N, C-alpha and C positions, 0 to 999 in steps of 0.2 A: 410415082416412084416409091412412095411410102407403102402402097399396097403390095408392090413387088417384093420389097424388103420384108414385110410382114409375112407374106406367103412363103418366102424362102426360109425365114426363121421358123415358121410353123412346121415346114417339111423337115428341116434339120432336127428339130425337137422330136418329131415323130420317129425319125430314123434312129436317133440316139436311144429312145425308149425301146425300140424294137431290138437294137443291138444288145442292150443290157439284158433283156429277157433271154436272148439267145445264149449269151455268155453264162448267165445264171443256170440255164438248163443244161449246158455242157458241163458246168462244174458239178451239178447234181449227179449227172450220169457218171462222171469220173469218180465221184465219191462212192456211188453205189458199186461200181466195179472194184474199187479198192477194198470196200467192205467185204465183197464176195470173195476176193482173193485172200484177204486176211482170215475169213472164216474157214476157207478151204485149207489153209496151212495149219490152222489150229486143230483140225480134225485128224491130221496125220500123225 
C-alpha cells in the first residue's frame, strides 16, 4: 500500500512540475507577443 501511495505521489509531483513549465512557457510567449505589439505601435 505504501509503495502505491509513493508512486502516485511521485507521478503527481512530476505532472505538477510539467504543468509549471508549460504555463511558464506560455507566459513568456504572451510577453514576447505583447512586446512586439508595443514596439509596432511605437514605430507608427
